[in-house]
N, C-alpha and C positions, 0 to 999 in steps of 0.2 A: 516518804516517811510512813507510808501505810503499813499496817501490821504491828506498829509499835504498841506497847502495853501502857495504858494510862490508869493510874490509881486515882480515883475520885474520893476525896475525904470531905464529907459534909454531913451534918446531922439532920438535914432536911431532905426527906425522900423526894419531894417534887424537884428540888435542885439536882439531886443525883440522877433522877429519871431524865430530866432535860439534857444534862451533860452526856449521859450514856447514849441517848438517842442521837444527839448531834455528833458525838465522836464516832459511834458505830457507822453512821452514814458517811463519814470521812475515811473509813477503813481502819480506824484504830480499834484495838481490843481494850476492854475496860474491866477493871475490878473496883470494888467499892468498899468504903469503911465509913462508919457513922461516929466513931470515937477515936481518940488518940491511940488507945491500946490496940484497937483493930487496925489502925493505920500502920503502926510500928510492926505488928505481926505480919501484915500483908507485904510490907517492904522487904522483910526478911524472907518470907515464903515465896512471894510471886515475882520478886525482883523486877518491878515496873521500870519502864524506860523514862517516865516522867510522872510527877505527882501534882495534882491540883488540890490545894489545901485551903480549907476554911480555917480561920483562926478561932472562931467561937465554937469550940467543941465542948461537949457536956462534962467530960472527965478531966481534961487538962487543956491548958491554953495551947493554941497552935504554935506559938513561939517556942514552947518547950519541945514540941515535936521537931521543929526545924533544928533546934540545938542538938537534940539527941541523934537525929538522922545524920547531921553533918559530922558527928563524932565517928561515924563508921562508913558513910556512903557519900558519893558525889552525884547521886541521882538528881536531875533537875527538879526544882520545886517552884511551881507557879502559885503564888498565894491568890486566892479568890475570896474576898471577904467584904463585909459591909463596913468595916472600920476604915474611916477616911482620914483619921488623924495622921499628920506627918510623922509623929513620934512612933506610931505603930509601924508605919511603912519603913522608916529608917531602921528600926529594930529588926524587922524581918529580913531586910536586905543585908544588914551588917552580920546577922547570924548565918547567912549563906543562901537565902532564897534567891532564885534567879530572876524573878519578876514579881510584881505586885499589882493586882487588878482589883478595882472596887466594883461591887454589885450596885446596880445592874450593869451588865456588860453585853455588847453585841457578840454573837457567836463568831462572826468573821474576825473580830479583833482578838478574841480569846484563842482562836485557832492560829492566828498569826503569832501570838505570844508563845504558844506551845511549840510551833515550828522553830521559832528563834531559840528557845531553850534547848531543843533537841540538836539544832545545828551547832550551838555553842559546845555542847557536850562532845559531839563528833569531832569538832575542830580541835578541842583540847586533846582528844585521844590521838588524832592524826597529825597534830602540829602543822596545820596548813601554813606555809610560809608566805603565800601571796593572798592578800585580801582585796576583793573587788566589790564595790557597792555603788551602783549608779555610775557617776562620772569619776569616782574616787578609786585610786589604786595605790595600795601600800605594800611594798615588798620588804618583808622583815629580814630577809637574807642580804639583799643588795642595799638595803637601807635607803630606799628612795620613796618619794610620794609624788604621784602624778594626778592632776585634775584636768579632765577633758584632754588628755594626752600630753599635757605640758607639765614638766617637772617643777615641783614646788620645794623651796628651801625652808626647812624648819630649824629653829635653834635646838640645842641638845635637850633642854627641858620640854620644849614643845613636842619633840620627837618622842620623849619618854611618855608623855601624857597620851599621845595618839596611839602608841604601841600598846599601852595598858587598855585603852578603849577597844582596840582591834582584838586583843586577846580575849576580851569579854563582849564582843559585838552582840548586840541585841539585848544585853543585860543592863539593868540600871546599876551604876556604881555610885555609892554614896560619897559625899565629900570626905567623910572620915576614912573610907577605904582608900581613896586615891591619895590623900595626904599621907596616910600611914605607909603606903607602899613606896611613895616617891620622896617624901620629905622626912619620914620618921617622926620624931617629936617636934620638929620645926614646921614652919609653913602655916598658912591659915587659909580660910575659905576665900577671902578677898584676893589673895595672891593667886590662888587657883583660877578664880574667875578671870583675872587679867590674862593669864596664859591661854585659857580657853577662847577668850575673845580674840586674841592674836592668831590662834590657829584658825578660827572661823574666817578671819579676814583673808586668809591664804587659801582655804579649801572650799568655802561656800560661795555659790553664785550670788547670793544675797545674805551677807552676814547677819542682817537684822531679822531674817526669816530662814534660819538654818534648816537644812534637810539632812545633814550628816550627823553632827553632834547636837543631840536634842537635850534640852533642859528639863529635868523633873523638878519642878519648883520646890524649893526648900529641902531637897533630898540629894540631888547629884546630877549625873549626866548619863546618857545612853547613846552609843554609836549605832545609828540605824543601819539596817541591812536592806538595800534597795535592789530592785531588778536592774539588770544590766541594760543599757540603752541598745536599740537595734543597730 
């Protein structure tokens, strides 16, 4: 992923400097913006590969930036902010942010989130039919799921949920997003939780401590991308 361009949007110079130094050390190119107006202009001019976005900007709320960008671009957006409220997190993800990280955050974690957002963008463009993560294998063409080499049978609804998570692997999907895509106006969060619990019983080594389908408390679910076992 080296050489990718990252747009850093934050009104605090020390934060921008820290991110710039860390990203450059990892081989990324960086451009910076301190306001929403500068960010929107940079996205149009510099065409970054991924955006790190603070929500607390001096001229406009970062949520407005996500809304405007998503009207014209699919560039991955990783929100990096001090807002911890679930409402803000859900709003950002529902508007189209790829991930949401609260300050302070370790640089290793942030780098991992950036890589996941970039991989998701590439997967969407390339329509990768076979997903592998750790001991999990999902073939979207042949419609099978294997765990540790053994095929696992899913119900049609369980399959639909897993396919949606695979299509957005590494991203947090809100309850509202999943329900809207699979149930339309029907369905509820409790019903979704039941299905996710059933899927975990079939694909997780320990369903009580899942490593594949991760819960973002009060928000939704994320399908983890793990290294393949040797």
